C-alpha positions in Angstrom: -13.7 -44.5 -4.4 -15.6 -46.9 -2.1 -14.3 -49.9 -4.0 -10.8 -48.6 -3.7 -11.4 -48.2 0.1 -12.7 -51.7 0.4 -9.7 -53.0 -1.5 -7.4 -51.0 0.7 -9.0 -52.5 3.8 -8.5 -56.0 2.4 -4.9 -55.3 1.6 -4.2 -54.0 5.1 -5.8 -57.1 6.5 -3.8 -59.3 4.2 -0.6 -57.5 5.3 -1.6 -58.1 8.9 -2.0 -61.8 8.3 1.1 -62.3 6.1 3.7 -59.9 7.5 5.0 -60.7 11.0 7.6 -57.9 11.5 6.2 -54.7 12.9 8.2 -52.4 10.6 7.4 -54.4 7.5 3.7 -54.2 8.4 3.8 -50.5 9.1 5.6 -49.9 5.7 3.2 -52.1 3.8 0.2 -50.4 5.4 1.6 -46.9 4.7 2.2 -47.9 1.1 -1.3 -49.2 0.7 -2.9 -46.2 2.3 -0.6 -44.0 0.3 -1.6 -45.7 -2.9 -5.3 -45.1 -2.1 -4.5 -41.5 -1.6 -2.5 -41.1 -4.9 -5.1 -43.0 -6.9 -8.3 -41.4 -5.5 -7.6 -37.8 -4.5 -6.5 -36.2 -7.8 -9.7 -37.1 -9.7 -11.9 -36.4 -6.7 -14.8 -33.9 -7.2 -14.8 -31.1 -4.6 -18.2 -32.1 -3.1 -16.8 -35.6 -2.2 -13.6 -34.4 -0.4 -15.1 -34.7 3.1 -16.2 -38.3 2.3 -12.7 -39.0 1.0 -11.2 -37.6 4.2 -13.4 -39.9 6.4 -12.5 -43.0 4.3 -8.8 -42.1 4.5 -9.0 -41.5 8.3 -10.7 -44.8 8.7 -8.1 -46.6 6.7 -5.3 -45.1 8.8 -7.2 -45.9 12.0 -7.6 -49.5 10.9 -3.9 -49.8 10.1 -3.0 -48.3 13.5 -5.5 -50.6 15.3 -4.1 -53.7 13.7 -0.6 -52.5 14.6 -1.7 -52.2 18.2 -3.2 -55.7 18.0 0.1 -57.0 16.5 2.1 -55.5 19.3 -0.3 -56.9 21.9 0.0 -60.4 20.4 3.8 -60.3 20.2 4.3 -58.8 23.7 1.5 -60.3 25.7 3.1 -61.2 29.0 0.3 -63.4 30.2 0.1 -65.4 27.0 3.8 -66.0 26.8 4.0 -66.9 30.5 1.2 -69.3 30.2 2.7 -70.9 27.2 6.0 -71.5 29.1 4.5 -72.5 32.5 5.1 -76.3 32.0 8.7 -77.1 32.7 9.7 -73.4 33.1 12.8 -72.4 34.9 12.5 -70.4 38.0 14.2 -67.4 36.4 12.1 -67.3 33.3 9.4 -65.2 34.9 12.0 -62.5 35.8 13.5 -62.7 32.3 10.0 -62.2 30.7 9.3 -59.2 32.9 12.7 -57.8 32.2 12.1 -58.2 28.4 8.8 -56.3 28.7 10.5 -53.5 30.6 13.1 -53.4 27.8 10.3 -53.1 25.2 8.8 -50.2 27.2 12.2 -48.5 27.2 12.6 -49.1 23.4 9.3 -47.4 22.8 10.3 -44.6 25.2 7.4 -45.3 27.5 9.5 -45.8 30.7 13.0 -44.8 31.9 15.2 -46.2 34.6 15.7 -44.2 37.8 17.5 -44.9 41.0 14.2 -45.9 42.6 13.3 -48.3 39.7 11.3 -47.3 36.6 9.1 -44.3 35.9 6.9 -43.3 33.0 8.3 -40.8 30.5 6.1 -37.9 29.5 5.2 -39.9 26.4 4.5 -42.9 28.6 2.1 -40.7 30.7 0.4 -39.6 27.5 -0.1 -43.1 26.3 -1.2 -44.2 29.7 -3.8 -41.4 29.7 -5.1 -42.6 26.3 -5.3 -46.1 27.6 -7.1 -45.0 30.8 -9.7 -43.1 28.7 -10.2 -46.1 26.4 -10.7 -48.3 29.4 -13.2 -45.9 30.9 -15.1 -45.4 27.6 -15.2 -49.2 26.9 -16.0 -50.0 30.6 -13.0 -52.2 30.9 -11.9 -52.9 34.5 -8.1 -52.9 34.8 
């Protein structure tokens, strides 16, 4: 089972490297973790089920973590703004911020109001998780 787990981690890493589209990466990661489950669970002795559960949870966590990294790389405002700073048009900054807000709307994290933008309940939940992660990792926002 351990070798299958290592192979699964390697395949998830390969998918992260090779697949650029988010949905394709999510589908490939789900397929790889699903294959691990189908191959390893049926022949698993009862006394190793807790170990299997920990490995499967770790595989899912690594896939989700890499998904978050991919989203951060794709949508990093500061990296994209720095890349365009030379010869940029005056309106490009506004367009980049507008694009980021549209991304937040697409993920149902914010919604437009008369006063501007506000977090959705899901957005508040995600913001809470981020705040806890920042606190736990001692990151200053």
